[in-house]
mmCIF file of the C-alpha atoms, coordinates in Angstrom:
data_MODEL
# 
_entry.id   MODEL 
# 
loop_
_atom_site.group_PDB 
_atom_site.id 
_atom_site.type_symbol 
_atom_site.label_atom_id 
_atom_site.label_alt_id 
_atom_site.label_comp_id 
_atom_site.label_asym_id 
_atom_site.label_entity_id 
_atom_site.label_seq_id 
_atom_site.pdbx_PDB_ins_code 
_atom_site.Cartn_x 
_atom_site.Cartn_y 
_atom_site.Cartn_z 
_atom_site.occupancy 
_atom_site.B_iso_or_equiv 
_atom_site.pdbx_formal_charge 
_atom_site.auth_seq_id 
_atom_site.auth_comp_id 
_atom_site.auth_asym_id 
_atom_site.auth_atom_id 
_atom_site.pdbx_PDB_model_num 
ATOM 1   C CA . MET A 1 1   ? 3.346   -51.847 -30.861 1.00 0.00 ? 1   MET A CA 1 
ATOM 2   C CA . PRO A 1 2   ? 1.370   -54.213 -33.093 1.00 0.00 ? 2   PRO A CA 1 
ATOM 3   C CA . GLU A 1 3   ? -2.345  -53.583 -33.496 1.00 0.00 ? 3   GLU A CA 1 
ATOM 4   C CA . SER A 1 4   ? -3.232  -56.922 -31.720 1.00 0.00 ? 4   SER A CA 1 
ATOM 5   C CA . ASP A 1 5   ? -1.600  -55.644 -28.492 1.00 0.00 ? 5   ASP A CA 1 
ATOM 6   C CA . PRO A 1 6   ? -4.242  -54.987 -26.189 1.00 0.00 ? 6   PRO A CA 1 
ATOM 7   C CA . PHE A 1 7   ? -2.317  -51.949 -24.757 1.00 0.00 ? 7   PHE A CA 1 
ATOM 8   C CA . ALA A 1 8   ? -1.816  -50.380 -28.404 1.00 0.00 ? 8   ALA A CA 1 
ATOM 9   C CA . ILE A 1 9   ? -5.420  -48.682 -28.223 1.00 0.00 ? 9   ILE A CA 1 
ATOM 10  C CA . ALA A 1 10  ? -4.626  -47.338 -24.825 1.00 0.00 ? 10  ALA A CA 1 
ATOM 11  C CA . ASP A 1 11  ? -1.183  -46.012 -25.841 1.00 0.00 ? 11  ASP A CA 1 
ATOM 12  C CA . ALA A 1 12  ? -2.876  -44.128 -28.618 1.00 0.00 ? 12  ALA A CA 1 
ATOM 13  C CA . ALA A 1 13  ? -5.696  -42.719 -26.535 1.00 0.00 ? 13  ALA A CA 1 
ATOM 14  C CA . LEU A 1 14  ? -3.278  -41.617 -23.730 1.00 0.00 ? 14  LEU A CA 1 
ATOM 15  C CA . LEU A 1 15  ? -0.906  -39.851 -26.165 1.00 0.00 ? 15  LEU A CA 1 
ATOM 16  C CA . ALA A 1 16  ? -4.060  -37.997 -27.871 1.00 0.00 ? 16  ALA A CA 1 
ATOM 17  C CA . LYS A 1 17  ? -5.609  -37.106 -24.483 1.00 0.00 ? 17  LYS A CA 1 
ATOM 18  C CA . THR A 1 18  ? -2.519  -36.354 -22.321 1.00 0.00 ? 18  THR A CA 1 
ATOM 19  C CA . GLY A 1 19  ? 0.405   -35.804 -24.613 1.00 0.00 ? 19  GLY A CA 1 
ATOM 20  C CA . LYS A 1 20  ? 2.180   -38.717 -22.877 1.00 0.00 ? 20  LYS A CA 1 
ATOM 21  C CA . SER A 1 21  ? 2.547   -42.273 -24.108 1.00 0.00 ? 21  SER A CA 1 
ATOM 22  C CA . LEU A 1 22  ? 1.599   -45.364 -22.033 1.00 0.00 ? 22  LEU A CA 1 
ATOM 23  C CA . SER A 1 23  ? 5.274   -45.920 -21.517 1.00 0.00 ? 23  SER A CA 1 
ATOM 24  C CA . ASP A 1 24  ? 5.633   -42.313 -20.080 1.00 0.00 ? 24  ASP A CA 1 
ATOM 25  C CA . TRP A 1 25  ? 2.568   -43.062 -17.738 1.00 0.00 ? 25  TRP A CA 1 
ATOM 26  C CA . ILE A 1 26  ? 4.079   -46.413 -16.547 1.00 0.00 ? 26  ILE A CA 1 
ATOM 27  C CA . GLU A 1 27  ? 7.151   -44.389 -15.571 1.00 0.00 ? 27  GLU A CA 1 
ATOM 28  C CA . THR A 1 28  ? 5.025   -41.841 -13.793 1.00 0.00 ? 28  THR A CA 1 
ATOM 29  C CA . ALA A 1 29  ? 3.049   -44.741 -11.959 1.00 0.00 ? 29  ALA A CA 1 
ATOM 30  C CA . ARG A 1 30  ? 6.407   -46.081 -10.737 1.00 0.00 ? 30  ARG A CA 1 
ATOM 31  C CA . LEU A 1 31  ? 6.849   -42.842 -8.694  1.00 0.00 ? 31  LEU A CA 1 
ATOM 32  C CA . CYS A 1 32  ? 3.668   -43.722 -6.627  1.00 0.00 ? 32  CYS A CA 1 
ATOM 33  C CA . PRO A 1 33  ? 4.594   -44.282 -2.982  1.00 0.00 ? 33  PRO A CA 1 
ATOM 34  C CA . GLU A 1 34  ? 1.791   -46.819 -2.908  1.00 0.00 ? 34  GLU A CA 1 
ATOM 35  C CA . THR A 1 35  ? 1.903   -50.490 -4.273  1.00 0.00 ? 35  THR A CA 1 
ATOM 36  C CA . SER A 1 36  ? -1.582  -51.895 -4.214  1.00 0.00 ? 36  SER A CA 1 
ATOM 37  C CA . HIS A 1 37  ? -3.341  -51.766 -7.626  1.00 0.00 ? 37  HIS A CA 1 
ATOM 38  C CA . MET A 1 38  ? -6.276  -49.774 -6.639  1.00 0.00 ? 38  MET A CA 1 
ATOM 39  C CA . LYS A 1 39  ? -4.030  -47.205 -4.534  1.00 0.00 ? 39  LYS A CA 1 
ATOM 40  C CA . VAL A 1 40  ? -2.018  -46.570 -7.605  1.00 0.00 ? 40  VAL A CA 1 
ATOM 41  C CA . VAL A 1 41  ? -5.018  -46.195 -9.730  1.00 0.00 ? 41  VAL A CA 1 
ATOM 42  C CA . GLY A 1 42  ? -6.409  -43.657 -7.184  1.00 0.00 ? 42  GLY A CA 1 
ATOM 43  C CA . TRP A 1 43  ? -3.064  -41.797 -7.136  1.00 0.00 ? 43  TRP A CA 1 
ATOM 44  C CA . LEU A 1 44  ? -3.070  -41.418 -10.969 1.00 0.00 ? 44  LEU A CA 1 
ATOM 45  C CA . LYS A 1 45  ? -6.611  -40.113 -10.819 1.00 0.00 ? 45  LYS A CA 1 
ATOM 46  C CA . CYS A 1 46  ? -6.078  -37.648 -8.030  1.00 0.00 ? 46  CYS A CA 1 
ATOM 47  C CA . GLU A 1 47  ? -2.527  -36.559 -8.633  1.00 0.00 ? 47  GLU A CA 1 
ATOM 48  C CA . HIS A 1 48  ? -2.401  -36.672 -12.328 1.00 0.00 ? 48  HIS A CA 1 
ATOM 49  C CA . GLY A 1 49  ? -6.165  -36.219 -13.551 1.00 0.00 ? 49  GLY A CA 1 
ATOM 50  C CA . LEU A 1 50  ? -6.471  -39.552 -15.341 1.00 0.00 ? 50  LEU A CA 1 
ATOM 51  C CA . GLY A 1 51  ? -9.881  -41.173 -15.680 1.00 0.00 ? 51  GLY A CA 1 
ATOM 52  C CA . HIS A 1 52  ? -10.516 -44.574 -14.107 1.00 0.00 ? 52  HIS A CA 1 
ATOM 53  C CA . GLY A 1 53  ? -10.140 -46.563 -17.086 1.00 0.00 ? 53  GLY A CA 1 
ATOM 54  C CA . HIS A 1 54  ? -6.807  -44.951 -18.214 1.00 0.00 ? 54  HIS A CA 1 
ATOM 55  C CA . ALA A 1 55  ? -5.436  -45.062 -14.755 1.00 0.00 ? 55  ALA A CA 1 
ATOM 56  C CA . ASN A 1 56  ? -6.427  -48.747 -14.405 1.00 0.00 ? 56  ASN A CA 1 
ATOM 57  C CA . THR A 1 57  ? -4.832  -49.736 -17.767 1.00 0.00 ? 57  THR A CA 1 
ATOM 58  C CA . VAL A 1 58  ? -1.663  -47.884 -16.941 1.00 0.00 ? 58  VAL A CA 1 
ATOM 59  C CA . VAL A 1 59  ? -1.579  -49.947 -13.599 1.00 0.00 ? 59  VAL A CA 1 
ATOM 60  C CA . HIS A 1 60  ? -2.198  -53.227 -15.390 1.00 0.00 ? 60  HIS A CA 1 
ATOM 61  C CA . ALA A 1 61  ? 0.433   -52.301 -17.986 1.00 0.00 ? 61  ALA A CA 1 
ATOM 62  C CA . LEU A 1 62  ? 2.898   -51.513 -15.064 1.00 0.00 ? 62  LEU A CA 1 
ATOM 63  C CA . ASN A 1 63  ? 2.070   -54.803 -13.388 1.00 0.00 ? 63  ASN A CA 1 
ATOM 64  C CA . ALA A 1 64  ? 1.949   -56.794 -16.458 1.00 0.00 ? 64  ALA A CA 1 
ATOM 65  C CA . SER A 1 65  ? -1.126  -58.373 -14.814 1.00 0.00 ? 65  SER A CA 1 
ATOM 66  C CA . ALA A 1 66  ? -3.429  -58.413 -17.867 1.00 0.00 ? 66  ALA A CA 1 
ATOM 67  C CA . ALA A 1 67  ? -4.157  -61.606 -19.618 1.00 0.00 ? 67  ALA A CA 1 
ATOM 68  C CA . VAL A 1 68  ? -1.305  -60.555 -21.804 1.00 0.00 ? 68  VAL A CA 1 
ATOM 69  C CA . SER A 1 69  ? 1.112   -61.891 -19.326 1.00 0.00 ? 69  SER A CA 1 
ATOM 70  C CA . GLN A 1 70  ? -0.646  -64.928 -17.813 1.00 0.00 ? 70  GLN A CA 1 
ATOM 71  C CA . ASP A 1 71  ? -3.201  -67.180 -19.443 1.00 0.00 ? 71  ASP A CA 1 
ATOM 72  C CA . ASP A 1 72  ? -6.789  -67.343 -18.224 1.00 0.00 ? 72  ASP A CA 1 
ATOM 73  C CA . ASP A 1 73  ? -6.516  -70.749 -16.370 1.00 0.00 ? 73  ASP A CA 1 
ATOM 74  C CA . THR A 1 74  ? -3.382  -69.577 -14.502 1.00 0.00 ? 74  THR A CA 1 
ATOM 75  C CA . LEU A 1 75  ? -5.296  -66.367 -13.269 1.00 0.00 ? 75  LEU A CA 1 
ATOM 76  C CA . VAL A 1 76  ? -8.385  -68.230 -12.264 1.00 0.00 ? 76  VAL A CA 1 
ATOM 77  C CA . ALA A 1 77  ? -6.364  -70.842 -10.377 1.00 0.00 ? 77  ALA A CA 1 
ATOM 78  C CA . ALA A 1 78  ? -4.289  -68.177 -8.560  1.00 0.00 ? 78  ALA A CA 1 
ATOM 79  C CA . MET A 1 79  ? -7.551  -66.343 -7.586  1.00 0.00 ? 79  MET A CA 1 
ATOM 80  C CA . PHE A 1 80  ? -9.066  -69.403 -5.988  1.00 0.00 ? 80  PHE A CA 1 
ATOM 81  C CA . ALA A 1 81  ? -5.853  -70.728 -4.512  1.00 0.00 ? 81  ALA A CA 1 
ATOM 82  C CA . GLY A 1 82  ? -5.448  -71.344 -0.794  1.00 0.00 ? 82  GLY A CA 1 
ATOM 83  C CA . PRO A 1 83  ? -8.283  -70.228 1.582   1.00 0.00 ? 83  PRO A CA 1 
ATOM 84  C CA . LYS A 1 84  ? -10.317 -68.963 -1.338  1.00 0.00 ? 84  LYS A CA 1 
ATOM 85  C CA . ALA A 1 85  ? -10.639 -72.425 -2.857  1.00 0.00 ? 85  ALA A CA 1 
ATOM 86  C CA . GLU A 1 86  ? -13.896 -72.851 -0.972  1.00 0.00 ? 86  GLU A CA 1 
ATOM 87  C CA . LEU A 1 87  ? -15.432 -70.154 -3.166  1.00 0.00 ? 87  LEU A CA 1 
ATOM 88  C CA . LEU A 1 88  ? -14.771 -71.869 -6.545  1.00 0.00 ? 88  LEU A CA 1 
ATOM 89  C CA . PRO A 1 89  ? -18.255 -73.568 -6.285  1.00 0.00 ? 89  PRO A CA 1 
ATOM 90  C CA . VAL A 1 90  ? -19.865 -70.137 -6.136  1.00 0.00 ? 90  VAL A CA 1 
ATOM 91  C CA . HIS A 1 91  ? -17.859 -68.860 -9.210  1.00 0.00 ? 91  HIS A CA 1 
ATOM 92  C CA . GLU A 1 92  ? -18.851 -72.122 -11.059 1.00 0.00 ? 92  GLU A CA 1 
ATOM 93  C CA . ALA A 1 93  ? -22.605 -71.403 -10.167 1.00 0.00 ? 93  ALA A CA 1 
ATOM 94  C CA . ILE A 1 94  ? -22.130 -67.968 -11.617 1.00 0.00 ? 94  ILE A CA 1 
ATOM 95  C CA . LEU A 1 95  ? -20.612 -69.457 -14.825 1.00 0.00 ? 95  LEU A CA 1 
ATOM 96  C CA . THR A 1 96  ? -23.606 -71.870 -15.162 1.00 0.00 ? 96  THR A CA 1 
ATOM 97  C CA . ALA A 1 97  ? -26.183 -68.885 -14.754 1.00 0.00 ? 97  ALA A CA 1 
ATOM 98  C CA . LEU A 1 98  ? -24.095 -66.927 -17.440 1.00 0.00 ? 98  LEU A CA 1 
ATOM 99  C CA . ARG A 1 99  ? -24.263 -69.942 -19.862 1.00 0.00 ? 99  ARG A CA 1 
ATOM 100 C CA . SER A 1 100 ? -27.973 -69.761 -19.736 1.00 0.00 ? 100 SER A CA 1 
ATOM 101 C CA . LEU A 1 101 ? -28.028 -66.223 -20.840 1.00 0.00 ? 101 LEU A CA 1 
ATOM 102 C CA . GLY A 1 102 ? -26.302 -66.601 -24.334 1.00 0.00 ? 102 GLY A CA 1 
ATOM 103 C CA . ASP A 1 103 ? -23.120 -67.546 -26.138 1.00 0.00 ? 103 ASP A CA 1 
ATOM 104 C CA . ASP A 1 104 ? -21.973 -64.076 -26.637 1.00 0.00 ? 104 ASP A CA 1 
ATOM 105 C CA . ILE A 1 105 ? -20.408 -63.575 -23.188 1.00 0.00 ? 105 ILE A CA 1 
ATOM 106 C CA . GLU A 1 106 ? -16.551 -63.010 -22.877 1.00 0.00 ? 106 GLU A CA 1 
ATOM 107 C CA . LEU A 1 107 ? -15.050 -64.035 -19.562 1.00 0.00 ? 107 LEU A CA 1 
ATOM 108 C CA . THR A 1 108 ? -11.729 -62.124 -18.974 1.00 0.00 ? 108 THR A CA 1 
ATOM 109 C CA . PRO A 1 109 ? -9.898  -63.165 -15.912 1.00 0.00 ? 109 PRO A CA 1 
ATOM 110 C CA . LYS A 1 110 ? -7.652  -60.414 -14.341 1.00 0.00 ? 110 LYS A CA 1 
ATOM 111 C CA . LYS A 1 111 ? -5.274  -60.762 -11.478 1.00 0.00 ? 111 LYS A CA 1 
ATOM 112 C CA . GLY A 1 112 ? -8.078  -60.593 -8.702  1.00 0.00 ? 112 GLY A CA 1 
ATOM 113 C CA . TYR A 1 113 ? -11.389 -60.850 -10.449 1.00 0.00 ? 113 TYR A CA 1 
ATOM 114 C CA . VAL A 1 114 ? -13.112 -62.065 -13.601 1.00 0.00 ? 114 VAL A CA 1 
ATOM 115 C CA . SER A 1 115 ? -14.741 -59.559 -15.915 1.00 0.00 ? 115 SER A CA 1 
ATOM 116 C CA . PHE A 1 116 ? -17.901 -60.799 -17.678 1.00 0.00 ? 116 PHE A CA 1 
ATOM 117 C CA . ARG A 1 117 ? -18.563 -58.905 -21.073 1.00 0.00 ? 117 ARG A CA 1 
ATOM 118 C CA . ARG A 1 118 ? -20.937 -58.760 -23.892 1.00 0.00 ? 118 ARG A CA 1 
ATOM 119 C CA . SER A 1 119 ? -20.424 -55.534 -25.979 1.00 0.00 ? 119 SER A CA 1 
ATOM 120 C CA . LYS A 1 120 ? -19.235 -53.964 -22.900 1.00 0.00 ? 120 LYS A CA 1 
ATOM 121 C CA . GLN A 1 121 ? -18.607 -55.202 -19.211 1.00 0.00 ? 121 GLN A CA 1 
ATOM 122 C CA . PHE A 1 122 ? -21.923 -56.003 -17.408 1.00 0.00 ? 122 PHE A CA 1 
ATOM 123 C CA . ALA A 1 123 ? -20.587 -57.925 -14.418 1.00 0.00 ? 123 ALA A CA 1 
ATOM 124 C CA . LEU A 1 124 ? -17.557 -59.163 -12.526 1.00 0.00 ? 124 LEU A CA 1 
ATOM 125 C CA . GLY A 1 125 ? -16.941 -61.700 -10.002 1.00 0.00 ? 125 GLY A CA 1 
ATOM 126 C CA . GLN A 1 126 ? -14.222 -61.490 -7.168  1.00 0.00 ? 126 GLN A CA 1 
ATOM 127 C CA . PRO A 1 127 ? -13.330 -63.801 -4.407  1.00 0.00 ? 127 PRO A CA 1 
ATOM 128 C CA . SER A 1 128 ? -13.026 -61.032 -1.860  1.00 0.00 ? 128 SER A CA 1 
ATOM 129 C CA . THR A 1 129 ? -12.434 -62.944 1.400   1.00 0.00 ? 129 THR A CA 1 
ATOM 130 C CA . LYS A 1 130 ? -11.894 -66.552 2.220   1.00 0.00 ? 130 LYS A CA 1 
ATOM 131 C CA . ASP A 1 131 ? -15.692 -66.912 2.766   1.00 0.00 ? 131 ASP A CA 1 
ATOM 132 C CA . ARG A 1 132 ? -17.167 -64.096 0.414   1.00 0.00 ? 132 ARG A CA 1 
ATOM 133 C CA . TYR A 1 133 ? -17.539 -63.920 -3.331  1.00 0.00 ? 133 TYR A CA 1 
ATOM 134 C CA . ASP A 1 134 ? -18.648 -60.514 -4.671  1.00 0.00 ? 134 ASP A CA 1 
ATOM 135 C CA . LEU A 1 135 ? -20.571 -60.314 -7.795  1.00 0.00 ? 135 LEU A CA 1 
ATOM 136 C CA . GLY A 1 136 ? -20.459 -56.664 -9.307  1.00 0.00 ? 136 GLY A CA 1 
ATOM 137 C CA . LEU A 1 137 ? -23.327 -55.780 -11.700 1.00 0.00 ? 137 LEU A CA 1 
ATOM 138 C CA . ALA A 1 138 ? -23.698 -52.890 -14.017 1.00 0.00 ? 138 ALA A CA 1 
ATOM 139 C CA . LEU A 1 139 ? -27.270 -51.796 -13.349 1.00 0.00 ? 139 LEU A CA 1 
ATOM 140 C CA . LYS A 1 140 ? -27.024 -47.991 -13.312 1.00 0.00 ? 140 LYS A CA 1 
ATOM 141 C CA . GLY A 1 141 ? -30.076 -46.313 -12.126 1.00 0.00 ? 141 GLY A CA 1 
ATOM 142 C CA . GLU A 1 142 ? -31.527 -49.384 -10.224 1.00 0.00 ? 142 GLU A CA 1 
ATOM 143 C CA . PRO A 1 143 ? -32.325 -48.519 -6.562  1.00 0.00 ? 143 PRO A CA 1 
ATOM 144 C CA . PRO A 1 144 ? -30.427 -50.892 -4.166  1.00 0.00 ? 144 PRO A CA 1 
ATOM 145 C CA . GLU A 1 145 ? -32.480 -53.194 -2.257  1.00 0.00 ? 145 GLU A CA 1 
ATOM 146 C CA . GLY A 1 146 ? -32.117 -56.301 -0.132  1.00 0.00 ? 146 GLY A CA 1 
ATOM 147 C CA . ARG A 1 147 ? -28.994 -58.199 -1.180  1.00 0.00 ? 147 ARG A CA 1 
ATOM 148 C CA . LEU A 1 148 ? -28.554 -55.761 -4.146  1.00 0.00 ? 148 LEU A CA 1 
ATOM 149 C CA . GLU A 1 149 ? -26.423 -53.087 -2.608  1.00 0.00 ? 149 GLU A CA 1 
ATOM 150 C CA . ALA A 1 150 ? -24.689 -50.065 -4.156  1.00 0.00 ? 150 ALA A CA 1 
ATOM 151 C CA . ALA A 1 151 ? -21.137 -50.917 -5.191  1.00 0.00 ? 151 ALA A CA 1 
ATOM 152 C CA . GLY A 1 152 ? -19.988 -47.558 -3.652  1.00 0.00 ? 152 GLY A CA 1 
ATOM 153 C CA . SER A 1 153 ? -16.218 -47.453 -3.490  1.00 0.00 ? 153 SER A CA 1 
ATOM 154 C CA . TRP A 1 154 ? -15.801 -51.215 -3.835  1.00 0.00 ? 154 TRP A CA 1 
ATOM 155 C CA . ASN A 1 155 ? -15.335 -51.026 -7.691  1.00 0.00 ? 155 ASN A CA 1 
ATOM 156 C CA . GLY A 1 156 ? -15.740 -48.195 -10.078 1.00 0.00 ? 156 GLY A CA 1 
ATOM 157 C CA . MET A 1 157 ? -16.641 -50.232 -12.993 1.00 0.00 ? 157 MET A CA 1 
ATOM 158 C CA . VAL A 1 158 ? -20.000 -51.484 -11.687 1.00 0.00 ? 158 VAL A CA 1 
ATOM 159 C CA . SER A 1 159 ? -22.882 -49.863 -9.955  1.00 0.00 ? 159 SER A CA 1 
ATOM 160 C CA . HIS A 1 160 ? -24.191 -52.801 -7.626  1.00 0.00 ? 160 HIS A CA 1 
ATOM 161 C CA . ARG A 1 161 ? -22.697 -55.503 -5.673  1.00 0.00 ? 161 ARG A CA 1 
ATOM 162 C CA . VAL A 1 162 ? -24.187 -58.918 -4.269  1.00 0.00 ? 162 VAL A CA 1 
ATOM 163 C CA . ARG A 1 163 ? -22.231 -60.622 -1.494  1.00 0.00 ? 163 ARG A CA 1 
ATOM 164 C CA . LEU A 1 164 ? -22.309 -64.408 -1.950  1.00 0.00 ? 164 LEU A CA 1 
ATOM 165 C CA . ASN A 1 165 ? -21.300 -67.144 0.259   1.00 0.00 ? 165 ASN A CA 1 
ATOM 166 C CA . SER A 1 166 ? -22.377 -70.423 -1.227  1.00 0.00 ? 166 SER A CA 1 
ATOM 167 C CA . PRO A 1 167 ? -23.776 -71.679 -4.585  1.00 0.00 ? 167 PRO A CA 1 
ATOM 168 C CA . ALA A 1 168 ? -27.255 -71.553 -3.149  1.00 0.00 ? 168 ALA A CA 1 
ATOM 169 C CA . ASP A 1 169 ? -26.955 -67.763 -3.190  1.00 0.00 ? 169 ASP A CA 1 
ATOM 170 C CA . VAL A 1 170 ? -27.008 -67.894 -7.064  1.00 0.00 ? 170 VAL A CA 1 
ATOM 171 C CA . ASP A 1 171 ? -30.898 -68.048 -6.893  1.00 0.00 ? 171 ASP A CA 1 
ATOM 172 C CA . ALA A 1 172 ? -33.758 -66.907 -9.175  1.00 0.00 ? 172 ALA A CA 1 
ATOM 173 C CA . GLU A 1 173 ? -33.302 -63.390 -7.774  1.00 0.00 ? 173 GLU A CA 1 
ATOM 174 C CA . LEU A 1 174 ? -29.628 -63.127 -8.545  1.00 0.00 ? 174 LEU A CA 1 
ATOM 175 C CA . ARG A 1 175 ? -30.114 -64.760 -11.950 1.00 0.00 ? 175 ARG A CA 1 
ATOM 176 C CA . ALA A 1 176 ? -32.718 -62.000 -12.746 1.00 0.00 ? 176 ALA A CA 1 
ATOM 177 C CA . TRP A 1 177 ? -30.243 -59.346 -11.804 1.00 0.00 ? 177 TRP A CA 1 
ATOM 178 C CA . LEU A 1 178 ? -27.590 -60.922 -13.875 1.00 0.00 ? 178 LEU A CA 1 
ATOM 179 C CA . ARG A 1 179 ? -29.944 -61.118 -16.886 1.00 0.00 ? 179 ARG A CA 1 
ATOM 180 C CA . ALA A 1 180 ? -30.875 -57.419 -16.562 1.00 0.00 ? 180 ALA A CA 1 
ATOM 181 C CA . ALA A 1 181 ? -27.288 -56.432 -16.422 1.00 0.00 ? 181 ALA A CA 1 
ATOM 182 C CA . TYR A 1 182 ? -26.541 -58.777 -19.443 1.00 0.00 ? 182 TYR A CA 1 
ATOM 183 C CA . GLU A 1 183 ? -29.406 -57.289 -21.518 1.00 0.00 ? 183 GLU A CA 1 
ATOM 184 C CA . ARG A 1 184 ? -28.143 -53.768 -21.048 1.00 0.00 ? 184 ARG A CA 1 
ATOM 185 C CA . ALA A 1 185 ? -24.675 -54.591 -22.384 1.00 0.00 ? 185 ALA A CA 1 
# 
């Protein structure tokens, strides 16, 4: 595997930690009776003791759903296709808010969400239903209040979630939470 391959580091880490390569773990994941991404991740965690990050990487490799297999524009277009197209203006309002924070933000579209990273992921955006866009924020230690709710089981990569229905929901309060998460990354 070439060093520029995004799965090369995961392969080495899995081999060092578990004695099994990424290819071995992909074969193990194929045995899972579940098919949804998060259920396979949960199965790898519960049945095989992998941490969330390693399990998630294995499933991305299994599905070839990382940006390795599809370009960013294709992933975003698919995310906002059909009934979720109404949520694209909400996503664009989030992008506008992010641009005001700095030019060091990396946007990494995945199959069902967009990761917002600096030195580490600080937020993610996901069109969850046809009329709700969820913004996850890494604000560990902050008490949930009002629209800022604990992420709970929604997503293990962030601590909080804000449910958005229109671009107007990307207001000063939300921008402050986004800035706080950005500054922690």
